[in-house]
Backbone bond lengths (Angstrom), bond angles and torsions (degrees), N, CA, C in turn:
res aa  C-N    CA-C-N  psi(-1)  N-CA   C-N-CA  omega(-1)  CA-C   N-CA-C  phi
1 M - - - 1.460 - - 1.519 108.85 -
2 S 1.328 116.54 133.06 1.453 121.39 -179.81 1.526 110.43 -75.78
3 P 1.345 117.38 155.07 1.469 119.98 176.63 1.528 110.21 -65.39
4 P 1.338 117.19 154.56 1.460 119.31 -178.62 1.522 111.66 -67.37
5 N 1.322 116.78 153.69 1.446 121.45 173.62 1.517 109.11 -132.89
6 K 1.317 116.20 143.86 1.454 122.22 -169.22 1.530 111.16 -89.03
7 W 1.335 114.80 133.53 1.457 122.16 178.96 1.521 109.93 -131.39
8 Y 1.315 114.66 154.55 1.454 122.01 174.44 1.525 108.84 -128.30
9 G 1.309 115.12 150.71 1.466 120.79 174.50 1.515 108.94 -149.20
10 W 1.317 115.49 175.35 1.469 119.78 178.54 1.514 109.42 -133.10
11 I 1.321 116.09 130.40 1.466 122.29 174.79 1.525 107.02 -89.78
12 P 1.333 119.01 114.16 1.472 120.98 -176.06 1.524 112.01 -57.18
13 T 1.314 115.72 133.84 1.458 121.87 177.73 1.519 109.43 -150.58
14 L 1.315 116.49 136.79 1.464 121.52 175.16 1.525 111.06 -94.08
15 T 1.335 116.85 -21.91 1.464 121.17 -177.26 1.518 112.41 -89.12
16 G 1.333 116.64 -18.54 1.456 119.78 -175.08 1.510 113.69 82.03
17 N 1.337 116.65 11.58 1.465 120.88 -179.39 1.522 109.52 -144.95
18 I 1.321 116.87 106.84 1.466 120.62 -178.55 1.520 112.23 -82.28
19 F 1.340 117.41 -5.32 1.459 121.34 -175.25 1.528 113.18 -101.89
20 L 1.323 117.80 22.16 1.467 120.12 -178.61 1.526 111.97 -66.93
21 S 1.331 116.29 -23.38 1.467 120.30 176.96 1.518 108.95 -142.44
22 D 1.330 115.95 161.09 1.461 121.51 179.81 1.531 108.76 -95.45
23 P 1.338 117.97 107.18 1.467 120.21 -176.09 1.519 114.09 -71.72
24 F 1.333 117.90 -11.73 1.454 120.83 -173.87 1.527 113.48 -94.34
25 Q 1.334 116.82 11.65 1.455 120.41 -179.72 1.529 113.24 -84.35
26 D 1.335 117.02 -10.81 1.465 120.53 -175.62 1.528 110.27 -78.94
27 G 1.321 116.10 103.22 1.462 121.07 -178.54 1.510 113.94 -69.89
28 S 1.333 118.11 -15.85 1.464 120.56 178.48 1.525 112.05 -78.50
29 I 1.335 117.00 -15.60 1.461 121.68 -178.23 1.524 111.35 -104.57
30 Y 1.314 116.70 -46.36 1.458 121.69 -173.21 1.531 110.94 -100.30
31 K 1.328 114.83 130.36 1.468 121.28 -174.06 1.527 110.73 -113.39
32 S 1.314 114.18 171.71 1.455 120.91 176.97 1.529 109.93 -83.68
33 L 1.317 115.92 150.49 1.467 121.20 179.38 1.523 111.77 -64.56
34 E 1.325 117.88 -23.35 1.466 121.15 -177.88 1.520 112.11 -58.36
35 N 1.327 117.29 -29.99 1.465 120.87 -178.44 1.523 112.72 -73.59
36 Y 1.340 117.40 -10.94 1.466 121.03 -172.67 1.533 112.43 -123.26
37 S 1.300 117.77 -8.68 1.464 121.10 -168.49 1.526 113.58 -59.57
38 E 1.342 117.89 -29.75 1.466 119.86 -177.25 1.522 112.36 -69.41
39 K 1.340 117.29 -21.59 1.465 120.38 -176.43 1.522 113.60 -103.81
40 I 1.319 117.29 -0.18 1.461 121.04 -175.99 1.524 109.98 -104.92
41 Q 1.324 114.98 140.29 1.457 119.87 -177.32 1.530 111.38 -58.38
42 L 1.331 115.16 145.69 1.461 121.93 -175.47 1.530 111.29 -60.93
43 N 1.349 117.18 -41.12 1.467 119.03 -177.26 1.525 111.38 -63.27
44 V 1.331 117.44 -32.34 1.468 120.76 177.68 1.523 109.68 -71.55
45 L 1.332 116.55 -41.72 1.468 120.00 178.64 1.529 111.14 -60.24
46 I 1.350 116.04 -37.53 1.468 119.90 178.26 1.528 110.03 -64.61
47 Q 1.321 116.18 -42.56 1.471 119.72 177.72 1.522 111.25 -60.72
48 L 1.342 116.11 -39.59 1.456 120.65 -174.98 1.525 112.95 -71.86
49 N 1.328 117.60 -13.04 1.467 120.13 177.68 1.528 112.20 -60.60
50 E 1.317 116.06 -23.64 1.460 120.46 -178.05 1.535 112.38 -78.38
51 Y 1.339 116.46 -10.34 1.459 119.80 -168.89 1.530 112.28 -122.48
52 Y 1.336 113.61 162.95 1.463 121.83 162.66 1.517 105.56 -87.66
53 V 1.350 117.61 128.47 1.465 120.87 -166.32 1.528 111.56 -123.62
54 L 1.328 115.40 139.42 1.466 123.46 169.40 1.520 108.28 -129.21
55 V 1.347 116.11 152.29 1.458 121.25 -175.86 1.520 109.35 -130.03
56 K 1.327 115.74 143.76 1.464 120.78 177.72 1.525 110.06 -139.27
57 D 1.326 116.75 137.59 1.466 121.45 171.75 1.520 108.31 -91.23
58 K 1.324 114.83 144.65 1.451 119.03 -175.68 1.513 109.20 -154.13
59 K 1.328 116.26 155.78 1.459 121.32 174.23 1.517 109.32 -104.39
60 F 1.325 114.95 133.80 1.457 120.65 176.36 1.517 108.89 -116.64
61 N 1.320 116.34 135.83 1.462 121.51 175.40 1.526 108.00 -108.13
62 N 1.303 116.25 75.98 1.452 119.67 -174.14 1.517 108.88 -157.24
63 N 1.325 117.21 155.60 1.456 120.99 -177.52 1.520 113.77 -67.25
64 T 1.337 117.61 -10.14 1.459 119.60 177.88 1.525 110.73 -57.95
65 K 1.331 116.82 -29.70 1.465 120.22 -176.90 1.523 112.32 -70.43
66 R 1.353 116.34 -15.87 1.467 121.21 -177.31 1.533 110.36 49.41
67 D 1.330 117.88 -123.78 1.466 119.89 -175.64 1.520 112.52 -103.87
68 N 1.307 117.79 19.65 1.459 120.16 -172.92 1.524 113.90 -100.07
69 G 1.319 117.66 11.65 1.454 120.01 177.73 1.510 112.44 87.64
70 E 1.333 114.83 173.93 1.457 120.22 -174.62 1.521 113.30 -78.11
71 K 1.315 117.32 -30.32 1.458 119.77 -170.99 1.527 112.00 -69.82
72 A 1.320 114.78 128.98 1.461 121.04 176.63 1.518 109.05 -125.54
73 T 1.307 115.54 155.69 1.459 121.42 175.39 1.517 108.36 -122.57
74 V 1.316 114.85 129.31 1.466 121.36 -177.99 1.525 108.37 -113.56
75 I 1.325 116.32 129.61 1.461 121.55 176.90 1.529 108.61 -110.48
76 Y 1.335 114.96 125.25 1.464 122.02 177.31 1.525 108.24 -101.23
77 A 1.312 117.43 127.94 1.466 121.87 -179.88 1.528 109.20 -116.59
78 F 1.337 115.38 123.86 1.454 121.93 -176.33 1.531 110.49 -114.29
79 N 1.313 114.40 155.07 1.453 120.38 171.42 1.528 108.84 -63.73
80 K 1.348 116.98 128.21 1.462 120.17 -176.05 1.531 112.44 -62.79
81 D 1.307 116.26 -30.72 1.465 119.81 179.74 1.524 112.27 -81.64
82 R 1.323 116.51 -21.49 1.469 121.44 179.19 1.524 107.89 -132.23
83 P 1.335 118.15 80.74 1.465 122.45 -170.17 1.526 115.15 -63.58
84 N 1.328 119.24 -13.00 1.464 120.34 176.24 1.524 112.18 -94.46
85 N 1.323 115.95 0.38 1.461 120.56 -176.43 1.530 109.68 -96.39
86 L 1.340 116.36 98.79 1.466 121.78 -179.15 1.524 109.76 -70.61
87 E 1.344 116.33 123.85 1.462 120.63 -176.79 1.521 113.17 -113.25
88 R 1.321 117.17 -29.08 1.467 119.23 -175.64 1.527 109.42 -150.30
89 L 1.327 115.03 148.91 1.461 120.64 178.09 1.525 108.59 -135.97
90 Y 1.341 116.23 131.99 1.463 122.73 179.05 1.529 109.41 -112.15
91 L 1.330 115.69 139.78 1.467 120.90 179.74 1.524 109.58 -119.03
92 F 1.343 116.31 117.37 1.468 123.32 179.97 1.528 110.60 -116.97
93 F 1.333 114.82 153.70 1.457 121.50 166.20 1.523 108.54 -129.53
94 E 1.308 116.23 150.21 1.461 119.98 178.06 1.523 110.24 -69.23
95 D 1.344 115.93 145.92 1.454 118.34 176.85 1.526 109.58 -75.10
96 E 1.316 115.84 173.01 1.463 120.87 -173.34 1.525 112.59 -62.79
97 R 1.322 118.32 -26.93 1.472 121.64 -179.07 1.525 112.26 -96.64
98 N 1.354 116.33 2.19 1.471 121.55 -179.45 1.528 112.78 58.06
99 T 1.335 114.90 33.01 1.467 119.12 -179.35 1.526 112.06 -104.16
100 G 1.313 116.55 -9.58 1.455 119.87 -178.75 1.513 110.95 -167.68
101 Y 1.322 115.45 176.26 1.459 121.36 -179.40 1.525 110.01 -109.21
102 I 1.321 115.48 138.20 1.455 121.72 175.90 1.524 108.11 -100.42
103 L 1.318 116.78 123.66 1.455 121.00 178.00 1.524 108.87 -82.69
104 Y 1.321 115.88 114.58 1.463 119.92 179.78 1.522 111.65 -86.64
105 G 1.312 116.15 -31.91 1.452 118.73 179.93 1.516 110.87 176.53
106 H 1.308 115.66 169.22 1.450 119.38 174.00 1.517 108.87 -142.90
107 A 1.314 115.24 165.89 1.461 120.46 -178.70 1.521 109.83 -130.51
108 D 1.313 115.78 137.80 1.451 121.70 169.91 1.525 107.45 -94.08
109 I 1.330 116.53 122.43 1.447 121.04 -179.16 1.528 107.80 -82.89
110 I 1.318 116.43 108.50 1.462 121.08 -177.55 1.531 110.26 -81.27
111 T 1.323 115.86 -46.50 1.462 121.22 -178.83 1.520 109.48 -139.47
112 L 1.315 115.94 132.26 1.456 122.30 172.76 1.526 106.16 -129.81
113 S 1.331 115.61 92.76 1.460 120.71 -170.01 1.514 112.39 -83.94
114 K 1.319 114.25 154.38 1.458 121.47 177.77 1.523 111.70 -56.92
115 N 1.341 116.90 -35.84 1.466 120.89 -178.10 1.525 113.32 -80.97
116 G 1.331 116.87 2.46 1.461 121.33 174.65 1.513 115.66 100.42
117 L 1.326 118.07 -10.28 1.465 119.65 179.94 1.527 109.22 -74.19
118 I 1.331 115.76 128.50 1.461 120.02 -179.91 1.526 110.21 -122.45
119 E 1.321 115.54 143.60 1.460 122.94 174.96 1.518 107.54 -123.36
120 F 1.325 116.96 129.27 1.461 119.72 -179.56 1.519 111.20 -146.77
121 D 1.327 115.01 144.83 1.459 122.15 175.58 1.526 108.90 -96.09
122 V 1.321 116.67 126.88 1.462 121.80 -179.75 1.523 109.62 -97.20
123 H 1.329 115.88 128.56 1.467 122.44 176.53 1.527 108.12 -111.07
124 E 1.318 116.60 113.96 1.469 120.57 178.26 1.527 109.07 -82.50
125 I 1.321 115.95 125.39 1.461 120.85 174.60 1.526 109.31 -94.36
126 I 1.314 115.94 -48.44 1.463 121.51 173.91 1.513 107.80 -91.82
127 T 1.307 118.23 123.62 1.458 121.66 179.09 1.525 109.64 -99.75
128 S 1.318 115.25 158.91 1.456 120.31 -177.92 1.522 108.95 -147.76
129 P 1.342 116.90 144.49 1.470 119.33 175.20 1.526 112.16 -72.01
130 D 1.318 116.36 -13.84 1.463 120.97 179.08 1.532 108.46 -69.11
131 P 1.335 118.31 119.07 1.464 120.30 -177.23 1.523 113.58 -65.73
132 S 1.324 116.84 -18.21 1.466 119.51 -179.47 1.533 112.27 -84.67
133 F 1.330 117.06 -7.45 1.469 119.67 -174.39 1.529 111.85 -62.46
134 T 1.332 116.87 -43.81 1.468 120.07 -178.42 1.517 110.67 -60.59
135 R 1.339 116.23 -45.01 1.475 118.71 179.04 1.516 110.50 -64.82
136 E 1.310 119.14 -40.54 1.462 121.19 -179.88 1.528 110.73 -61.59
137 L 1.318 115.99 -42.17 1.458 119.73 179.22 1.530 110.48 -65.61
138 A 1.337 116.80 -44.76 1.466 120.50 178.32 1.522 110.70 -63.09
139 N 1.335 116.85 -40.45 1.465 120.67 178.48 1.526 110.89 -59.85
140 Q 1.337 116.60 -43.71 1.463 119.80 -177.46 1.523 110.97 -66.95
141 I 1.311 116.68 -39.23 1.462 119.71 178.08 1.521 109.80 -65.99
142 Y 1.331 116.05 -44.65 1.471 119.85 178.04 1.522 111.17 -60.52
143 I 1.340 117.02 -46.31 1.469 121.02 -177.01 1.525 110.44 -59.75
144 D 1.334 116.87 -39.06 1.455 117.81 -178.32 1.524 111.70 -71.15
145 I 1.311 117.28 -36.71 1.470 119.51 175.03 1.527 109.29 -65.47
146 R 1.318 116.02 -45.69 1.471 120.54 -179.46 1.519 111.58 -58.91
147 D 1.332 116.54 -49.12 1.464 120.04 -175.37 1.524 112.36 -69.69
148 T 1.322 116.89 -19.33 1.459 120.43 176.83 1.526 111.02 -71.91
149 Y 1.323 115.91 -42.44 1.469 120.20 -174.90 1.527 113.41 -97.88
150 H 1.325 116.36 -10.17 1.462 119.33 -176.05 1.513 109.65 -128.98
151 K 1.332 117.13 113.72 1.462 121.77 177.30 1.518 108.07 -91.87
152 H 1.323 116.71 101.38 1.457 120.80 -171.71 1.514 112.35 -95.56
153 T 1.329 114.29 154.50 1.467 120.63 177.83 1.517 111.88 -125.69
154 H 1.327 117.91 -8.52 1.462 119.26 -173.54 1.510 113.23 -106.42
155 H 1.333 119.70 -1.74 1.448 121.05 176.67 1.517 109.89 -149.02
156 G 1.312 114.12 164.12 1.448 119.71 -175.53 1.499 112.53 -86.50
157 E 1.353 112.76 177.04 1.448 118.36 -175.59 1.518 112.35 -59.10
158 D 1.356 116.86 -35.14 1.453 119.15 -177.71 1.513 112.19 -92.42
159 D 1.333 117.75 14.45 1.452 122.77 177.05 1.516 111.61 54.18
160 L 1.314 115.13 45.54 1.458 121.83 178.09 1.517 112.43 63.42
161 A 1.312 116.47 28.07 1.462 118.06 178.61 1.514 110.72 -57.14
162 G 1.332 116.44 -35.59 1.456 120.45 178.28 1.508 112.79 -66.15
163 E 1.328 117.20 -19.91 1.449 121.34 178.77 1.527 111.64 -92.73
164 G 1.332 118.08 3.38 1.449 120.50 -178.92 1.519 113.30 87.74
165 L 1.329 117.75 6.24 1.448 120.68 -179.11 1.523 110.37 -93.32
166 I 1.316 115.93 157.07 1.460 119.82 -170.02 1.519 111.64 -118.80
167 P 1.328 117.83 152.52 1.461 121.32 176.68 1.529 111.42 -66.23
168 I 1.338 115.30 158.97 1.463 120.69 179.40 1.524 108.28 -85.20
169 C 1.319 114.61 78.62 1.465 122.30 -173.84 1.527 108.23 -145.61
170 V 1.341 117.66 126.78 1.466 121.06 -175.54 1.526 110.33 -134.37
171 Q 1.314 115.56 151.58 1.459 121.80 176.98 1.527 108.05 -101.08
172 K 1.332 116.50 103.30 1.459 122.29 -177.06 1.521 109.67 -137.10
173 E 1.355 115.31 169.45 1.460 120.20 -177.69 1.514 113.41 -96.15
174 T 1.340 117.66 -28.04 1.468 120.34 -176.56 1.525 109.99 -131.63
175 P 1.342 117.35 158.48 1.467 120.10 176.84 1.530 112.42 -59.65
176 E 1.329 116.98 -37.41 1.464 120.44 -179.66 1.534 110.64 -63.31
177 E 1.330 116.18 -44.14 1.468 119.94 177.33 1.526 110.37 -64.32
178 A 1.326 115.67 -38.60 1.466 120.05 -178.67 1.525 111.07 -64.85
179 I 1.316 117.74 -41.65 1.465 120.84 -178.88 1.523 110.65 -63.17
180 C 1.325 116.64 -44.13 1.468 119.56 176.47 1.531 110.66 -64.09
181 G 1.346 116.66 -38.55 1.468 119.74 178.63 1.516 112.28 -65.72
182 I 1.335 117.44 -38.36 1.465 121.45 179.42 1.526 110.29 -67.63
183 I 1.331 117.37 -39.37 1.465 119.90 176.17 1.524 110.17 -62.64
184 D 1.333 116.87 -39.97 1.467 120.04 176.33 1.529 111.24 -59.55
185 L 1.335 116.93 -39.40 1.463 120.01 178.35 1.530 110.50 -63.95
186 F 1.330 116.59 -42.90 1.463 119.88 177.24 1.535 110.44 -61.94
187 L 1.327 117.12 -40.60 1.467 120.35 178.79 1.522 110.41 -64.03
188 N 1.340 116.64 -39.89 1.468 120.13 177.85 1.522 110.97 -63.53
189 K 1.339 116.64 -31.83 1.455 119.98 -179.79 1.525 111.84 -65.40
190 I 1.336 117.12 -26.01 1.462 119.68 177.07 1.526 109.53 -59.42
191 D 1.342 116.18 -50.46 1.466 120.25 179.66 1.527 111.64 -66.44
192 L 1.337 116.51 -39.61 1.462 119.66 -178.04 1.531 111.31 -65.39
193 Y 1.322 117.34 -40.77 1.454 119.55 176.74 1.524 110.84 -65.14
194 H 1.328 116.93 -40.99 1.466 119.68 178.22 1.527 110.74 -58.75
195 E 1.337 115.79 -42.96 1.469 119.87 179.97 1.526 111.35 -62.04
196 N 1.327 116.68 -37.35 1.458 120.20 -177.82 1.520 112.86 -79.83
197 I 1.330 117.25 -28.32 1.465 121.17 -179.92 1.524 111.05 -82.67
198 D 1.329 116.92 -31.82 1.468 121.13 -174.04 1.532 114.10 -53.26
199 P 1.353 119.79 -43.44 1.479 118.45 179.34 1.526 113.24 -58.93
200 Y 1.329 117.51 -32.71 1.460 119.83 177.99 1.525 111.24 -65.91
201 L 1.337 116.54 -34.88 1.462 120.32 -176.35 1.523 111.92 -74.68
202 H 1.328 116.83 -24.76 1.460 120.38 -176.67 1.529 113.03 -109.67
203 S 1.307 116.52 3.19 1.460 119.87 179.50 1.533 110.27 -73.15
204 T 1.325 115.72 143.41 1.463 119.16 177.32 1.523 111.26 -76.00
205 K 1.322 116.19 -18.02 1.462 120.49 178.02 1.519 107.85 -134.65
206 I 1.307 116.30 95.94 1.456 120.97 -172.64 1.524 111.67 -75.47
207 V 1.328 116.11 142.33 1.459 122.50 174.40 1.520 106.85 -102.38
208 I 1.309 116.05 98.09 1.463 121.03 -169.02 1.521 112.24 -61.31
209 T 1.336 118.00 -40.53 1.466 120.53 -176.18 1.524 111.33 -63.11
210 G 1.317 116.98 -47.13 1.458 120.77 -179.20 1.514 112.03 -64.59
211 A 1.322 117.20 -41.62 1.458 121.09 -178.84 1.524 111.25 -65.11
212 V 1.318 117.00 -47.47 1.466 121.00 -178.19 1.528 110.55 -64.32
213 E 1.328 117.41 -40.87 1.471 120.67 -179.60 1.526 110.81 -63.33
214 L 1.324 116.85 -41.89 1.461 120.36 -179.08 1.527 110.95 -66.94
215 I 1.318 116.75 -41.77 1.466 120.93 178.59 1.528 110.35 -65.74
216 R 1.319 116.10 -39.31 1.467 120.07 179.26 1.530 110.67 -63.46
217 R 1.326 116.68 -42.66 1.457 120.31 178.84 1.531 111.23 -64.04
218 A 1.330 115.60 -42.30 1.465 119.86 179.74 1.524 110.69 -60.85
219 S 1.320 116.96 -45.85 1.466 120.49 179.77 1.523 110.68 -60.58
220 G 1.334 116.61 -40.21 1.454 120.72 178.77 1.519 111.95 -63.76
221 E 1.330 116.89 -43.07 1.469 119.68 -179.49 1.520 111.50 -67.51
222 F 1.336 117.61 -38.07 1.458 119.82 179.78 1.530 110.93 -69.47
223 L 1.326 116.50 -31.90 1.467 119.76 174.85 1.526 109.91 -65.34
224 Y 1.330 117.08 -42.26 1.462 120.33 176.72 1.529 110.65 -64.83
225 A 1.326 116.88 -35.96 1.465 119.95 178.39 1.527 110.51 -61.19
226 Q 1.329 116.68 -40.46 1.457 119.84 176.31 1.528 111.22 -60.13
227 H 1.325 116.21 -44.84 1.458 120.02 -178.54 1.525 111.47 -69.68
228 F 1.328 117.02 -30.37 1.461 119.41 174.38 1.528 109.53 -61.13
229 C 1.324 116.65 -45.37 1.465 120.60 179.48 1.524 111.10 -62.96
230 L 1.323 116.70 -38.12 1.464 120.32 177.91 1.526 111.17 -66.43
231 N 1.342 116.24 -44.87 1.467 120.63 -177.74 1.524 112.50 -66.96
232 M 1.335 116.89 -30.41 1.464 121.27 -175.76 1.521 111.84 -105.60
233 A 1.322 117.65 17.86 1.464 121.47 -173.49 1.518 112.72 -55.63
234 D 1.326 117.35 -37.61 1.467 120.64 -176.89 1.524 112.63 -66.92
235 M 1.327 117.44 -18.79 1.459 120.50 -176.37 1.522 112.21 -106.41
236 L 1.349 116.29 4.98 1.459 121.05 178.38 1.524 110.39 -94.78
237 P 1.344 117.18 150.27 1.473 119.28 174.96 1.524 111.06 -58.39
238 S 1.289 117.00 152.84 1.460 122.73 -176.90 1.530 111.37 -55.15
239 G 1.333 115.24 130.04 1.454 120.74 176.10 1.513 114.94 84.34
240 M 1.329 117.81 -11.31 1.461 120.19 -175.07 1.530 111.73 -77.93
241 K 1.334 118.03 -29.50 1.467 120.34 -179.76 1.521 110.10 -57.00
242 E 1.346 117.31 -50.87 1.461 121.21 -178.37 1.524 111.37 -62.97
243 K 1.326 116.41 -39.17 1.464 120.38 -179.86 1.525 111.27 -61.85
244 Y 1.327 115.96 -48.83 1.462 119.66 -177.03 1.527 111.21 -68.58
245 I 1.327 117.10 -40.72 1.462 120.18 179.47 1.530 110.42 -59.76
246 Q 1.332 116.44 -39.45 1.462 119.78 179.11 1.522 111.44 -67.64
247 I 1.326 116.21 -38.35 1.478 119.68 178.41 1.527 110.45 -60.19
248 F 1.325 116.48 -45.97 1.467 119.41 -177.93 1.527 111.12 -72.57
249 A 1.347 117.73 -30.61 1.466 120.34 174.51 1.524 110.38 -64.63
250 N 1.342 116.58 -41.57 1.468 120.42 177.11 1.523 111.06 -63.30
251 S 1.328 115.67 -36.76 1.467 119.62 179.75 1.527 111.08 -66.61
252 I 1.329 117.08 -38.74 1.467 120.29 176.47 1.525 110.52 -63.28
253 Q 1.340 116.65 -41.81 1.465 120.38 177.30 1.524 111.08 -61.51
254 L 1.334 115.92 -40.09 1.460 119.95 178.85 1.532 110.68 -64.50
255 M 1.346 117.09 -38.32 1.456 120.19 176.70 1.539 110.83 -61.93
256 N 1.335 116.73 -36.78 1.467 119.81 177.20 1.519 110.98 -65.07
257 I 1.343 116.09 -37.64 1.473 120.05 176.61 1.525 109.84 -64.57
258 F 1.341 116.31 -44.82 1.465 120.58 177.70 1.528 110.60 -58.77
259 L 1.340 115.83 -42.09 1.457 119.52 -178.80 1.524 111.06 -63.34
260 N 1.327 117.05 -42.17 1.462 120.44 177.46 1.525 111.04 -63.25
261 E 1.344 115.80 -39.34 1.463 120.16 179.70 1.528 110.86 -66.10
262 V 1.324 116.30 -41.95 1.466 120.68 178.32 1.529 110.39 -63.19
263 N 1.325 116.83 -45.61 1.468 120.57 -179.82 1.525 111.36 -62.81
264 A 1.354 116.12 -40.44 1.466 119.90 179.18 1.524 111.08 -66.39
265 K 1.336 115.81 -41.41 1.467 119.95 179.61 1.521 110.36 -65.81
266 Y 1.321 116.12 -41.11 1.462 119.83 179.45 1.527 110.70 -64.65
267 A 1.347 116.04 -42.34 1.467 119.71 178.56 1.515 111.03 -62.56
268 H 1.355 116.59 -39.30 1.463 120.48 178.48 1.517 111.27 -65.39
269 D 1.350 116.35 -45.99 1.464 120.30 179.65 1.525 111.37 -62.78
270 T 1.346 115.75 -39.55 1.455 119.93 179.54 1.521 110.77 -64.89
271 A 1.359 115.58 -42.22 1.460 119.93 178.93 1.522 111.08 -64.43
272 A 1.342 115.96 -39.04 1.471 119.91 179.70 1.518 110.99 -65.26
273 R 1.348 116.25 -42.26 1.460 118.91 178.23 1.517 111.08 -65.13
274 S 1.326 115.17 -39.82 1.461 119.51 179.28 1.516 110.95 -64.18
275 S 1.350 116.74 -40.97 1.461 121.13 178.81 1.522 110.79 -63.71
276 G 1.353 115.52 -42.74 1.468 119.03 178.62 1.513 112.31 -63.17
277 Q 1.338 116.22 -39.67 1.465 120.08 178.36 1.523 111.28 -66.00
278 N 1.356 116.75 -36.86 1.462 120.05 178.54 1.522 111.45 -65.98
279 E 1.363 116.50 -40.75 1.463 119.91 178.06 1.518 110.81 -63.31
280 L 1.350 115.75 -42.32 1.463 119.14 178.83 1.519 110.48 -63.87
281 S 1.311 117.03 -40.21 1.460 120.94 179.71 1.519 111.31 -63.54
282 L 1.335 117.30 -39.61 1.476 120.89 178.02 1.526 110.72 -63.34
283 K 1.334 116.01 -42.99 1.471 119.77 178.78 1.525 110.84 -62.73
284 Q 1.336 116.45 -42.44 1.462 119.72 179.69 1.518 111.23 -64.05
285 N 1.312 116.26 -39.37 1.469 119.87 179.02 1.517 111.46 -65.39
286 K 1.351 116.77 -38.81 1.462 120.24 178.15 1.528 110.51 -62.72
287 I 1.348 115.44 -42.24 1.470 119.35 -179.96 1.522 110.14 -63.76
288 R 1.324 115.87 -44.42 1.466 119.27 179.09 1.524 110.95 -61.03
289 S 1.308 115.29 -44.01 1.467 119.29 -179.29 1.519 111.00 -61.39
290 H 1.337 115.52 -39.35 1.463 119.88 179.82 1.527 111.14 -62.59
291 Y 1.332 116.21 -47.28 1.459 119.35 -179.54 1.524 111.42 -67.32
292 N 1.308 116.87 -38.65 1.463 119.14 179.68 1.520 111.07 -63.99
293 A 1.331 115.60 -41.46 1.465 119.39 179.49 1.518 111.23 -67.01
294 T 1.312 115.86 -33.64 1.466 119.62 -177.36 1.516 112.33 -71.42
295 F 1.337 116.00 -41.45 1.456 119.02 -171.61 1.523 114.23 -102.82
296 A 1.305 118.52 -14.64 1.463 119.79 -174.92 1.524 111.81 -66.78
297 G 1.362 117.51 -27.54 1.469 119.29 -176.38 1.510 114.43 -88.91
298 I 1.286 118.48 3.41 1.467 120.35 -179.33 1.518 109.41 -77.08
299 N 1.362 116.17 119.38 1.465 120.97 -177.32 1.515 113.04 -111.47
300 D 1.351 115.76 0.57 1.459 118.00 -178.89 1.514 109.29 -61.14
301 S 1.294 117.90 136.91 1.460 122.11 -175.88 1.507 112.16 -64.85
302 N 1.329 116.94 -24.69 1.459 119.62 179.35 1.533 112.28 -89.39
303 A 1.341 114.46 -6.31 1.461 117.91 -177.70 1.528 110.16 -85.92
304 I 1.273 115.13 157.32 1.456 121.16 178.40 1.519 108.15 -113.98
305 K 1.336 116.94 126.87 1.440 120.70 178.20 1.529 109.00 -76.78
306 I 1.315 114.63 127.13 1.471 120.11 -176.80 1.516 108.45 -109.91
307 D 1.283 117.32 121.92 1.459 123.12 175.84 1.531 106.57 -121.76
308 L 1.322 115.78 100.16 1.452 119.45 -174.57 1.526 112.61 -63.16
309 C 1.312 118.05 -25.68 1.455 120.16 -178.23 1.520 111.55 -65.75
310 N 1.353 117.11 -20.69 1.461 120.06 -178.50 1.528 112.21 -106.59
311 Q 1.325 116.84 7.69 1.469 118.77 -179.04 1.519 110.32 -80.43
C-alpha cells in the first residue's frame, strides 16, 4: 500500500452551507453493510467496526475501474457519536468473476467545511505504474463526496470527463495553495469549454441540443466559480477576489453570446431546410398537375385514368 497523499476539493454551493440537509437519509440509495459483508475483505470489516456505516452502489466512467467493469461500491464510514460526520470513504470494484470486491483505495476525510472545501488523504491499495492512476483514484473519491452533498443540474456524473474537463480536485499541501489551485482549474475550464463549444459554432449542421446543453453547463460552472471566490475571499491575496469574479462574469456573458449565436444559426438552418422542402413540394405539385392534366381527359374505354395523387 502506498503512503497517503493529501488532496483538496470543493463541493459547489451557492448558499455557502453544504449542511442545509442530510443527504444520507435516502434509504433507496444507501444500504446496510450486511448486504455486502460476504464480499468484503475481513481486515476492512474489522476496521469498519469502529464506525457507523452506509453503502452505495454506483457507476464510474473512468479508467480507475481498469478491467473490473463499471459497477463500483462506495462505503461511507461515520463517527458513531456524530453520525453526520463523514470520516472515511472506501472505493471498491467487483472482481472479474463477480465473487468479491477489490478495494482500490480509501480516503480519510480530514476537513469537510461548511463552505464546501474538503481536505482528504488518499490511500492507494492497488498500485499502478500509470502516473495518472493516483489522480484518477483521487478524482473518483472527490466526485463521490461532491455528488453526495451537491445535487447538480448543470453537469453530469463524471463532471464532463467525456468532454475532456476535469473535477475540481487538487493535490496541495495547504488550504491556501489548494484555493489558488482550484481557481486555476476553473480558469482552465474556460478554455476547455471554448474548445468543446467551438465545433458547434462552425459546424455546417448544428446540433442544437448538444450545443445548448454544453453552454448551459459552462454557465453553471462559471457561476459556481464566482461563488467559490466569494466564499474563499478571506484566503485569497488582496484584490484577487474582484479580479477573478470579473473574469468568470465575463465568461458567463460570453456563454450568452455563444447561446445567441447557436440559436441564430439553428434558426437559419431550420429556415433553409424549410425553404428547400417548400421548393421540392412545389416541383412535386407541378409534376402531379402535369400528369393529371395529361391523363384526366382520356375517355377511351380501354384507357386507364391515372391520378398520381392517389398512387
